[in-house]
C-alpha positions in Angstrom: 0.4 0.1 -0.2 1.3 3.2 -1.0 1.0 6.4 1.5 -1.0 8.3 -0.6 -3.4 5.4 0.2 -3.3 4.9 3.4 -4.4 8.5 3.8 -8.3 9.5 4.5 -10.0 12.3 2.8 -13.6 13.3 2.8 -13.6 16.3 1.1 -14.9 15.6 -2.6 -13.0 18.8 -3.6 -9.8 16.6 -3.4 -8.8 14.1 -5.6 -6.5 11.7 -3.8 -5.6 10.0 -7.7 -4.0 13.3 -8.6 -2.7 14.1 -4.9 -1.2 10.9 -4.5 1.5 10.8 -6.5 2.9 14.1 -4.2 2.3 12.2 -1.3 4.1 9.1 -2.3 6.8 10.8 -3.4 7.3 13.1 -0.8 7.9 10.4 1.6 10.0 8.1 -0.8 12.6 11.1 -1.4 13.0 12.0 2.1 13.3 8.7 3.3 15.8 7.9 0.8 17.4 11.2 0.7 17.6 12.3 4.9 16.0 8.8 6.2 13.4 10.8 7.8 9.9 9.0 8.2 7.3 11.3 7.6 4.0 10.3 8.2 1.1 12.1 6.2 -2.0 13.5 7.5 -5.1 14.2 6.5 -5.4 16.9 3.6 -7.4 19.7 3.4 -8.2 22.6 1.1 -6.0 26.2 2.0 -7.9 29.1 2.7 -5.1 31.6 2.8 -1.6 32.2 1.3 -0.1 32.1 4.0 2.6 29.5 4.1 2.7 27.0 7.2 6.4 26.8 7.3 8.9 28.8 7.3 10.8 27.8 4.1 9.1 26.5 0.9 9.9 26.6 -2.0 7.4 26.3 -5.1 7.7 25.2 -8.6 5.4 25.3 -12.0 4.1 22.5 -14.0 2.3 22.6 -17.0 1.5 20.4 -20.1 -0.8 19.2 -22.4 -3.9 17.9 -20.0 -3.1 19.4 -16.9 -1.0 22.4 -15.0 -0.6 23.8 -11.6 2.0 24.3 -9.1 3.4 22.3 -6.2 4.9 23.3 -3.0 6.7 22.4 0.4 6.6 24.6 3.0 9.1 23.0 5.8 9.3 24.4 9.7 12.6 25.6 10.6 13.4 22.5 13.3 12.4 20.1 10.5 14.2 21.2 7.6 17.3 21.3 9.8 17.2 17.8 10.6 16.4 16.8 6.9 19.5 18.9 5.7 21.4 18.1 8.8 20.5 14.4 7.6 21.5 15.1 3.9 24.9 17.3 4.4 26.3 14.5 7.2 26.7 17.9 9.7 24.6 19.9 12.2 23.0 22.4 10.1 21.9 24.9 12.8 20.0 28.0 10.6 18.5 28.6 7.4 21.6 29.5 5.0 22.1 29.8 1.3 22.7 26.0 1.5 18.9 25.4 3.1 17.6 27.4 0.5 19.0 25.6 -2.3 18.6 21.7 -0.6 15.0 23.1 -0.1 14.7 23.9 -3.8 16.6 20.8 -4.7 13.9 18.5 -2.6 11.0 20.2 -4.3 12.6 19.7 -7.3 13.2 15.7 -6.7 9.5 15.1 -5.3 7.9 16.9 -8.2 9.7 14.5 -10.4 9.0 11.6 -8.6 5.3 12.7 -9.1 4.9 13.4 -12.8 6.4 10.0 -13.5 3.6 8.3 -11.3 1.4 11.0 -12.7 2.7 10.0 -16.7 0.9 6.3 -16.0 -2.0 7.7 -15.5 -1.9 9.5 -19.3 -0.9 13.5 -17.7 2.3 14.7 -19.2 3.7 17.2 -17.2 7.1 19.8 -18.0 8.3 21.5 -14.6 9.7 24.9 -14.3 12.7 25.7 -11.8 11.3 25.9 -8.1 11.5 29.1 -6.1 12.7 29.1 -2.9 11.0 31.5 -0.1 11.9 32.1 3.6 11.2 33.7 6.9 8.4 33.6 9.1 5.1 34.4 8.3 5.7 34.5 4.0 2.8 34.0 1.3 2.9 31.0 -1.1 0.5 32.2 -4.3 -0.4 29.0 -6.5 -0.3 30.2 -10.4 -4.2 28.7 -10.5 -7.5 29.5 -9.5 -8.4 25.8 -8.3 -8.5 25.1 -4.9 -4.6 24.6 -2.6 -4.8 21.2 -1.1 -2.3 20.8 1.8 -1.3 17.8 3.1 0.4 18.1 6.4 3.2 15.6 7.3 4.5 15.0 11.3 8.1 13.5 11.5 10.2 13.4 14.8 11.5 17.3 14.2 8.4 18.7 13.7 5.8 19.0 10.7 6.2 19.9 6.7 3.4 20.6 4.5 2.9 19.8 0.8 0.4 22.4 -1.4 -0.6 21.0 -4.6 -3.0 23.0 -7.0 -3.7 21.5 -10.4 -5.9 22.2 -13.3 -6.9 19.1 -15.5 
């Protein structure tokens, strides 16, 4: 069973067939690259533009039959642990290397989801991720569709993925 299959969602606006690949790719990338075992929580529709985390990367996606954006927003303690694990040294602040790492993590997750979605007939091209950091920053997606948020829990704190797609 995939991580996405285990996530419960009662909101009819949330298409788990489209969100699931992002959940699965997120879990796979963080387990593989950082030795972190994130646990996805129930998705919900986001009602503001305010980021849930302290550092966020967002990436645009477009193809013949789908367009939208994907974002990952990490709380500071969570991303510091992830980056410490990935780099093999203790990282204590949100540096340029951390920003680069968040962008790369986002790129790899999106690539993994893109591969799963291609199996369902969705062909997607990806832009270069943009990274935003700081307390109370905003994240604006490129569609007028609902932004679906999936919170994740880790031993070092939460992080969040956001998906907004037009199909």
